[in-house]
C-alpha positions, -999 to 999 in steps of 0.1 A, spaced: -479 403 -356 -462 429 -334 -437 437 -361 -467 441 -385 -482 467 -362 -449 486 -361 -447 486 -399 -484 495 -405 -491 520 -377 -475 552 -366 -485 547 -330 -461 537 -302 -462 499 -299 -458 501 -261 -489 522 -257 -507 498 -281 -497 468 -260 -503 482 -225 -532 507 -228 -551 500 -260 -558 463 -257 -531 452 -281 -518 424 -259 -552 407 -258 -556 411 -296 -522 395 -302 -530 366 -278 -562 358 -297 -545 359 -331 -515 339 -320 -537 315 -300 -557 308 -332 -524 300 -351 -512 277 -323 -545 259 -324 -542 255 -361 -507 240 -358 -520 216 -331 -549 203 -352 -526 199 -383 -502 178 -362 -474 203 -368 -462 200 -332 -458 162 -335 -447 158 -371 -413 175 -370 -396 161 -401 -403 178 -434 -411 151 -460 -428 174 -485 -422 212 -487 -453 216 -508 -475 198 -482 -458 219 -455 -468 251 -472 -503 238 -478 -507 229 -441 -496 264 -431 -521 279 -456 -548 260 -438 -536 272 -404 -537 309 -414 -570 304 -433 -585 292 -401 -569 321 -381 -586 345 -405 -619 328 -399 -614 330 -361 -606 367 -365 -638 372 -385 -659 355 -358 -642 375 -330 -647 408 -348 -684 399 -351 -689 389 -314 -663 411 -297 -647 437 -320 -623 449 -294 -604 416 -294 -598 415 -332 -566 427 -347 -567 456 -371 -572 444 -407 -538 454 -421 -520 442 -391 -536 408 -395 -529 407 -432 -493 418 -429 -485 397 -398 -500 365 -414 -482 371 -447 -448 374 -429 -456 344 -407 -467 323 -437 -432 328 -451 -412 327 -419 -427 296 -402 -424 271 -431 -389 285 -438 -379 279 -402 -392 244 -403 -372 236 -434 -340 252 -419 -346 232 -387 -349 200 -406 -317 206 -426 -294 223 -401 -306 210 -367 -320 175 -370 -292 164 -393 -263 177 -372 -276 165 -338 -254 139 -322 -271 106 -330 -269 77 -306 -253 50 -327 -267 15 -321 -253 -19 -328 -280 -45 -330 -274 -81 -320 -300 -100 -339 -329 -87 -361 -361 -98 -345 -395 -80 -350 -387 -55 -322 -354 -46 -337 -368 -42 -372 -397 -20 -359 -374 2 -339 -350 6 -368 -378 17 -392 -393 41 -366 -360 59 -358 -352 63 -395 -386 79 -400 -384 101 -369 -350 118 -368 -358 137 -337 -350 105 -317 -314 112 -328 -306 75 -332 -292 55 -361 -282 19 -366 -245 12 -375 -254 -23 -384 -263 -57 -370 -247 -91 -362 -266 -123 -368 -262 -158 -380 -271 -147 -416 -280 -114 -432 -316 -105 -439 -329 -110 -474 -344 -75 -476 -328 -44 -463 -346 -27 -433 -344 11 -432 -324 23 -402 -310 -11 -394 -277 -8 -412 -257 -35 -429 -248 -70 -418 -215 -69 -399 -209 -106 -392 -221 -134 -369 -230 -128 -332 -197 -141 -318 -179 -113 -337 -197 -86 -316 -165 -76 -297 -145 -72 -330 -174 -52 -346 -177 -30 -315 -140 -21 -317 -143 -13 -354 -174 9 -352 -175 21 -316 -213 23 -312 -229 42 -283 -251 12 -272 -256 -24 -280 -292 -36 -284 -299 -74 -282 -329 -86 -302 -327 -124 -306 -359 -145 -308 -340 -176 -297 -311 -168 -274 -301 -203 -265 -269 -211 -285 -270 -178 -303 -265 -153 -276 -228 -142 -274 -228 -141 -236 -191 -139 -229 -183 -111 -254 -213 -91 -242 -204 -96 -206 -169 -83 -212 -181 -53 -231 -206 -46 -203 -179 -48 -177 -159 -22 -197 -188 2 -194 -204 -3 -228 -242 1 -224 -260 -32 -234 -298 -33 -233 -327 -55 -245 -346 -46 -276 -378 -46 -256 -367 -17 -235 -357 3 -266 -390 -6 -283 -409 7 -253 -391 40 -254 -395 45 -291 -430 31 -297 -446 40 -264 -459 5 -261 -450 -26 -241 -443 -55 -266 -465 -84 -257 -444 -110 -275 -413 -101 -255 -431 -99 -221 -425 -127 -196 -444 -136 -164 -412 -131 -144 -411 -95 -155 -446 -90 -141 -438 -107 -109 -405 -90 -101 -409 -56 -118 -418 -27 -96 -432 -6 -125 -458 -28 -141 -484 -29 -112 -507 0 -102 -493 24 -77 -519 29 -49 -509 66 -43 -512 74 -80 -546 57 -82 -558 76 -52 -547 109 -67 -563 99 -100 -596 92 -83 -596 128 -68 -589 146 -101 -611 123 -121 -640 132 -98 -633 169 -102 -629 166 -140 -662 147 -142 -681 171 -120 -668 201 -141 -676 181 -173 -712 175 -163 -717 212 -154 -702 224 -187 -719 199 -210 -753 195 -193 -771 218 -218 -754 198 -247 -764 165 -231 -800 178 -229 -800 185 -267 -785 151 -275 -811 134 -253 -839 151 -272 -822 143 -306 -819 106 -298 -855 103 -286 -869 120 -317 -847 102 -342 -856 66 -334 -878 47 -309 -862 36 -276 -846 52 -246 -820 79 -250 -796 65 -224 -782 30 -232 -768 8 -204 -743 -18 -213 -724 -43 -191 -686 -37 -191 -657 -51 -172 -641 -27 -147 -612 -28 -123 -603 -63 -110 -629 -79 -133 -659 -63 -116 -688 -59 -140 -707 -25 -141 -732 -8 -163 -716 19 -185 -739 48 -195 -740 61 -231 -763 79 -254 -780 53 -276 -763 54 -310 -779 22 -324 -814 11 -330 -829 -4 -299 -831 -39 -312 -797 -38 -329 -783 -70 -313 -815 -90 -312 -802 -112 -340 -765 -107 -341 -757 -109 -304 -726 -91 -291 -704 -81 -320 -678 -54 -325 -689 -22 -343 -677 -20 -379 -672 6 -406 -706 19 -418 -724 -3 -393 -760 -7 -403 -771 -9 -367 -761 28 -361 -788 54 -364 -782 86 -385 -779 107 -353 -758 80 -336 -733 81 -365 -726 118 -357 -725 111 -320 -699 84 -325 -678 105 -349 -675 133 -323 -675 108 -293 -705 127 -278 -723 94 -271 -698 89 -242 -707 121 -223 -730 102 -198 -699 83 -186 -690 113 -165 -716 99 -141 -698 65 -141 -667 84 -130 -686 101 -102 -697 67 -90 -661 55 -90 -667 28 -116 -645 46 -142 -618 73 -143 -613 101 -168 -582 83 -183 -576 46 -185 -580 15 -207 -613 13 -226 -639 -8 -207 -647 -39 -227 -678 -62 -227 -677 -94 -206 -684 -115 -237 -653 -101 -255 -631 -102 -224 -638 -139 -219 -627 -147 -255 -598 -122 -256 -583 -133 -223 -579 -168 -237 -564 -156 -270 -541 -128 -259 -514 -132 -231 -516 -107 -202 -549 -93 -214 -564 -93 -179 -535 -72 -167 -554 -41 -181 -581 -47 -155 -558 -39 -125 -567 -2 -129 -601 15 -135 -612 19 -171 -614 54 -186 -635 75 -209 -603 82 -229 -569 66 -227 -534 62 -241 -546 35 -266 -575 55 -277 -555 85 -288 -526 65 -303 -545 38 -322 -577 36 -343 -609 17 -332 -599 -19 -334 -622 -47 -348 -595 -73 -353 -574 -94 -330 -542 -76 -340 -558 -42 -333 -567 -55 -298 -531 -67 -292 -517 -33 -303 -541 -15 -280 -532 -38 -251 -495 -29 -257 -505 8 -253 -526 0 -222 -497 -18 -205 -474 12 -213 -500 35 -196 -502 11 -167 -464 13 -162 -463 51 -165 -497 61 -150 -495 97 -136 -511 131 -135 -488 146 -162 -495 117 -186 -532 120 -180 -531 157 -188 -512 149 -220 -539 123 -230 -567 148 -223 -549 174 -244 -548 152 -274 -583 137 -268 -597 171 -280 -580 167 -313 -592 130 -316 -628 141 -309 -630 171 -332 -613 154 -361 -633 122 -357 -602 100 -356 -607 63 -351 -644 65 -347 -668 38 -360 
């Protein structure tokens, strides 16, 4: 945009930036473009799978930037870029940014040194990791192949070809010289090549369990590979008292600021709920908090007041008939959860944490899913790692997947991760992702 000013104006660009408000104008324009990239997932989806789709996404980004400029020029004309500077700058950027993405995909991602992995076994974790690293080249990993008792019937992307039985791992290593050996055997008794792996490890060859690689790549802790001994002896799986104390402080401050900022909006929502259907505007529901303590979560009522009179406690579903017309919009934008700021002030919840579940569901899920109650060792949150990474779950498998995300958050709880979650929660709210 600065280059566009130089090309379209005879003024000195230094005077424009320092004395005529050009710096603020450029920040507004570039900020609008950055926001568009953020909402179109162009910071997280690095690989270019379709050039046409990439150009379409950038057209949406700059279309939104022009709309922002139009609103800014109406509200505060001094912050809007001059017309021809905006047109010329956007035209150049619309060519330059997609071209840079394509060049980056071809000349950077494909020439990075890739960590070459030899897999011992091909269990679910290995297959999932192999598919993921093949789809996301920025991990800079590739499978050179796998050793197992027999080859797979179907080829798995990223896994590589079958290189022989497990006891041939030393010979295979010498032939291919991988950077790391990853062990992914469902049944290790009688199949694990202990002696060859031990000799390789003593020679300095990195050997790791598939569960550790799965956690790094998928950002989840695999439930089916988790053992009680890991929970007992691991120093990272339990809550850190100092981190929880710090979280309590900034959660309180975030909640206080959230109440002050959204109080007028909450007043309008309260009025809309009262006028749209009979019943109280604030709904209280029993949820399970830290260490299994039951508390009442506060929400704006999004269902009819007698919604569960016949059905009892059931999960929400797509196009749930119990949801009111106003409640449907509140759920899409997650505005029904604004009163939970008061739960945070009371210390019953934090800003970020696992989603609080109802006691009726916890009783059932804790019997069906191993380690489910582990998520109750920290306070529940308004938003969380599982909420931004997975859709609303109404099946047992969805619950298992979200628990894997919750356990990852439990291991990595910290201020920086909470800020990352809050940053992406804005996108989830505004784009109505995963709401029901």
